[in-house]
C-alpha positions in Angstrom: -30.3 73.8 55.0 -26.8 75.1 54.8 -25.5 71.7 55.8 -27.4 70.0 53.0 -25.9 72.4 50.5 -22.4 71.7 51.8 -22.9 68.0 51.5 -24.1 68.3 47.9 -21.1 70.4 47.0 -18.8 67.8 48.5 -20.5 65.0 46.6 -20.4 67.0 43.3 -16.7 67.7 43.8 -16.0 64.0 44.4 -18.0 62.9 41.4 -16.3 65.5 39.2 -12.9 64.4 40.5 -13.6 60.8 39.6 -14.8 61.7 36.2 -11.7 63.8 35.6 -9.4 61.0 36.7 -11.2 58.5 34.5 -11.0 60.8 31.6 -7.2 61.2 32.2 -6.7 57.4 32.3 -8.7 56.9 29.1 -6.7 59.6 27.4 -3.4 58.1 28.6 -4.3 54.6 27.3 -5.3 55.9 23.9 -1.9 56.3 22.3 -2.3 57.2 18.6 0.1 54.5 17.5 1.0 51.4 19.5 3.5 48.6 18.8 2.9 45.1 20.1 4.6 41.6 20.0 4.0 38.6 22.3 7.6 37.6 22.1 9.4 40.2 24.2 11.8 37.9 26.0 13.1 34.8 24.2 15.9 32.2 24.8 17.9 31.1 21.8 21.1 29.3 20.8 23.9 30.4 18.5 23.0 30.1 14.9 19.3 30.0 15.5 16.7 31.9 13.4 14.1 34.0 15.2 10.9 35.5 13.8 9.0 38.2 15.7 5.4 39.0 14.6 4.6 42.6 15.3 1.2 44.4 15.4 1.1 48.1 14.7 -2.2 49.7 15.9 -3.6 53.0 14.6 -5.9 54.4 17.3 -6.6 57.6 15.4 -9.5 58.4 13.0 -7.1 59.0 10.1 -4.8 56.9 7.9 -1.3 56.9 9.4 2.0 56.2 7.7 4.3 54.7 10.2 8.1 54.4 9.6 9.8 51.5 11.4 13.4 50.8 12.3 15.2 48.2 14.4 17.8 49.7 16.7 20.3 48.4 19.3 21.4 45.1 17.6 25.1 44.3 17.5 26.7 45.3 14.2 27.5 41.7 13.1 23.9 40.6 13.6 21.6 40.5 10.5 17.8 41.1 10.4 15.1 41.8 8.0 11.9 43.9 8.6 9.0 42.6 6.4 5.3 42.7 5.9 4.1 39.7 4.1 6.8 38.8 1.6 8.1 42.4 1.2 10.9 44.1 3.0 9.6 47.4 4.4 10.7 50.7 6.1 7.2 52.2 6.4 3.6 50.9 6.7 0.4 52.7 5.9 -2.5 51.8 8.3 -6.2 52.7 8.0 -8.0 54.6 10.8 -8.7 52.5 13.9 -7.1 49.4 12.3 -3.9 47.4 12.7 -1.1 46.5 10.4 1.3 43.6 10.7 5.0 43.2 10.3 7.7 40.8 11.2 11.4 40.9 12.3 13.5 38.0 11.0 16.7 37.7 13.0 19.7 35.4 12.6 21.7 34.8 15.8 25.4 34.6 14.8 27.3 31.4 15.5 30.2 33.4 16.9 28.4 35.0 19.7 28.9 35.3 23.5 26.5 33.8 25.9 24.4 36.5 27.6 21.4 38.9 27.3 20.9 41.1 24.3 18.4 44.0 24.1 17.2 45.8 21.0 14.0 47.7 20.1 11.6 48.4 17.3 11.1 52.2 16.9 8.5 54.1 14.9 9.0 57.6 13.5 6.0 58.6 15.6 8.0 58.2 18.8 6.9 54.7 19.9 9.4 52.1 21.1 8.9 48.3 21.5 11.7 46.9 23.7 12.8 43.2 23.0 15.1 41.0 25.0 17.0 38.0 23.6 18.8 35.5 25.8 21.6 33.5 24.2 21.9 30.4 26.3 25.2 29.0 25.0 28.6 30.2 24.1 28.9 30.5 20.4 31.6 28.6 18.4 33.7 29.2 15.4 34.6 25.7 14.4 34.0 22.8 12.0 32.5 19.5 13.0 33.3 16.2 11.2 31.2 13.3 12.5 29.9 9.9 11.6 27.4 7.6 13.2 29.4 4.4 12.3 33.2 5.0 12.4 34.1 1.2 12.6 33.4 -1.3 9.8 34.5 -4.9 9.4 35.1 -6.9 6.2 37.4 -9.2 4.3 40.7 -8.1 2.6 39.0 -7.8 -0.8 36.0 -5.8 0.6 35.4 -2.1 0.2 34.4 0.0 3.2 31.9 2.8 2.9 31.4 5.4 5.6 28.7 8.1 5.7 30.0 11.3 7.4 28.6 14.8 8.1 30.8 17.9 7.7 29.2 21.0 9.4 30.4 24.5 9.1 29.8 26.1 12.5 31.5 29.3 11.7 30.0 32.6 10.6 31.6 32.5 7.2 31.4 30.4 4.0 34.2 27.8 4.0 35.9 25.8 1.3 37.2 22.6 2.8 40.0 20.5 1.2 39.4 16.8 2.0 42.5 14.7 2.9 43.3 11.2 4.3 46.3 9.6 5.9 45.4 6.0 5.2 48.1 3.2 5.4 50.3 2.8 2.4 48.6 1.1 -0.6 45.1 1.9 0.6 42.8 4.0 -1.6 40.4 6.6 -0.1 37.8 8.4 -2.2 35.4 11.2 -1.1 32.0 11.6 -2.7 29.5 14.5 -2.2 26.3 14.9 -4.2 26.9 11.7 -6.1 30.3 12.8 -7.5 33.9 12.2 -6.4 35.3 15.4 -4.9 38.5 16.6 -3.3 36.9 19.7 -1.7 33.5 21.1 -0.7 32.0 24.5 -0.2 29.7 24.9 2.8 27.7 28.0 3.9 27.7 29.2 7.5 25.6 27.0 9.8 25.1 24.4 7.0 26.4 20.9 6.6 27.3 18.5 3.8 26.9 14.7 3.7 30.2 13.1 2.5 30.6 9.5 1.6 34.1 8.0 2.2 35.0 4.9 0.3 38.0 2.9 1.5 39.7 0.1 -0.4 42.4 -1.8 1.5 45.8 -2.6 0.0 46.0 -5.9 -1.9 48.6 -7.3 0.6 46.7 -6.4 3.7 46.5 -9.0 6.5 43.9 -9.5 9.2 44.1 -6.6 11.6 42.4 -3.4 12.6 43.5 -0.3 10.8 43.0 3.5 11.5 42.1 5.8 8.6 42.5 9.4 9.7 40.6 12.0 7.4 40.4 15.7 7.7 38.6 18.8 6.3 40.8 21.9 6.1 39.9 25.5 5.2 41.9 28.7 5.5 40.6 29.4 9.0 39.4 26.1 10.5 39.7 22.4 10.2 38.2 19.2 11.7 39.5 15.6 11.9 37.8 12.3 12.0 39.3 8.8 12.6 37.7 5.9 10.8 38.5 2.3 11.5 38.5 -0.8 9.3 38.6 -4.2 10.9 40.1 -6.7 8.4 38.9 -10.2 9.3 40.9 -11.8 6.5 39.9 -13.7 3.4 39.1 -17.4 3.1 40.1 -19.4 0.0 40.9 -23.1 -0.5 42.4 -24.8 -3.6 42.4 -28.5 -4.2 44.7 -29.7 -6.9 47.7 -32.0 -7.5 51.4 -31.3 -7.1 51.8 -31.3 -10.8 48.5 -29.7 -11.7 47.5 -32.8 -13.7 44.0 -34.0 -12.8 43.7 -37.1 -14.9 44.8 -40.7 -14.5 44.0 -44.2 -15.7 43.0 -47.4 -13.9 42.1 -51.0 -14.6 38.6 -52.1 -13.8 38.5 -53.6 -10.4 41.9 -52.2 -9.4 43.1 -49.4 -7.1 45.1 -46.3 -8.0 46.8 -43.8 -5.6 46.6 -40.1 -6.4 48.5 -37.3 -4.7 46.4 -34.3 -3.9 47.6 -30.8 -2.9 45.4 -28.7 -0.6 46.3 -25.0 -0.4 45.1 -22.2 1.9 45.2 -19.2 -0.4 43.4 -16.9 2.0 44.8 -14.6 4.7 43.1 -16.4 7.6 43.6 -19.8 9.1 41.1 -22.5 8.2 40.0 -25.3 10.6 37.9 -28.5 10.4 38.6 -29.2 6.7 36.8 -32.3 5.5 37.6 -34.3 2.3 35.0 -36.2 0.4 34.5 -37.6 -3.1 31.7 -38.1 -5.6 32.2 -41.3 -7.6 30.5 -43.4 -10.3 28.4 -46.3 -9.1 30.3 -49.0 -7.2 33.5 -46.9 -7.1 35.2 -46.1 -3.8 37.6 -43.3 -2.8 39.5 -43.2 0.5 41.9 -40.6 1.9 44.9 -41.1 4.1 43.8 -37.9 6.0 40.1 -37.4 5.7 39.9 -34.5 8.2 42.4 -31.7 8.6 42.2 -29.9 12.0 43.9 -26.7 10.8 45.6 -25.3 7.8 47.3 -21.9 8.3 47.1 -19.1 5.9 49.5 -19.6 3.0 50.3 -23.2 3.9 49.6 -26.4 1.9 49.2 -30.0 2.7 49.7 -33.2 0.6 47.0 -35.9 0.8 46.9 -39.3 -0.8 43.6 -40.5 -2.3 43.1 -44.1 -3.2 40.6 -44.7 -6.1 39.1 -48.1 -6.5 37.3 -48.7 -9.8 34.3 -51.0 -10.0 35.1 -54.5 -11.3 32.2 -54.1 -13.7 33.5 -50.9 -15.2 33.9 -51.0 -19.0 36.6 -49.2 -20.9 36.1 -45.5 -21.1 36.4 -42.2 -19.3 34.9 -41.6 -15.9 34.8 -38.5 -13.6 35.7 -38.6 -9.9 35.1 -35.4 -8.0 37.3 -34.6 -5.0 36.1 -32.0 -2.5 37.6 -30.1 0.4 35.4 -28.0 2.5 35.7 -25.9 5.7 32.9 -23.7 7.3 34.4 -20.6 5.6 35.6 -21.9 2.2 35.6 -25.0 -0.1 37.2 -26.2 -3.3 36.7 -29.2 -5.7 38.6 -30.8 -8.5 37.2 -33.2 -11.1 39.5 -36.0 -12.1 39.2 -37.7 -15.4 39.8 -41.4 -14.9 40.4 -43.6 -18.0 39.4 -47.3 -17.4 41.2 -50.1 -19.1 40.0 -53.7 -19.2 42.0 -56.4 -17.3 44.7 -58.4 -19.3 43.0 -61.6 -18.0 39.8 -60.7 -19.8 41.9 -60.2 -22.9 43.4 -63.7 -22.7 40.0 -65.1 -21.9 38.6 -63.5 -25.0 41.5 -64.9 -27.1 40.9 -68.4 -25.7 37.2 -68.2 -26.4 37.8 -67.1 -29.9 40.3 -70.0 -30.4 37.8 -72.5 -28.9 35.2 -71.3 -31.3 37.5 -71.8 -34.3 38.6 -75.2 -33.0 35.0 -76.3 -32.7 34.3 -75.2 -36.2 37.3 -77.0 -37.6 36.3 -80.2 -35.8 32.8 -80.1 -37.2 34.1 -79.4 -40.6 36.5 -82.4 -40.5 33.8 -84.7 -39.1 30.9 -83.8 -41.3 32.5 -82.1 -44.2 32.9 -85.2 -46.4 29.3 -86.4 -46.1 
């Protein structure tokens, strides 16, 4: 009997102990105010923006006003504690409900690589520890870049480069834009559709800058460097652009005197001197000479094909024009053409045709014969 009583006492004691332990655990878990975020350990890079969503839980049966503050951040870091679109310092939460807040944090550009710890603290004594890992060493510099630094064109072409200027410092910068192009070249900077000589860029922001380059009028075929730079009081960046001048192509077909008219007798030939000039800055090859003539006319050249004509040089060519024997007196047009794969030129010659002297004498003889026949007939039949 006594043994049974003892066993019941032991069992009762064990049950009571379990109940007490369970009650203690439940009590420990039921903090009146709790702070929660899923992002307790993030990895970021310099200049990145981070946004933490925070839940504030009121586990009491009364409305609680909870004051909130961020502590432990380095002094040069900036943050904003908000609920919805409002900046806050305190949040009122209904009984057994939750409120929401957010921490917007800007990681500085000038920051050391490493682990940073801070916390969200309530005025009720709760603390939410947060760890932030900066994975790269921060910089305090300016970047001047372009996707296409090299362009090609003729001497009379304009070159347009699209560049990006990025302020990777922690301060707003005013950049003066300069170039060191070859003498006689013109360089213009354009931002936002307007010509500029300087730009203002906020920290971490960038500006698209169009660089327009016009070569000097006397430039020859070659590759040229155009250094440009953006300079502020505390930082600068340089960018080297490149313009490949492939030269210009221009032919001119004329005469040594500039006169492009002549005369010819029908059925005869006339030699005409032509002057072919290479007015471009690049050599021309495989130049062919042709002519467009009236019907039954023929034009031949003493040099129908020219293998090469160097830039700035000229060559004299003799063209022989043969007029049709049936041509009547008047003005005719003969077109002379010179063409290379890269350029061509043409000149229209006005050719005045005169009839042959023989035809003149024949006409006179015919007229005389007609008058003679009339006179003979008059003498023979006139008296009848």
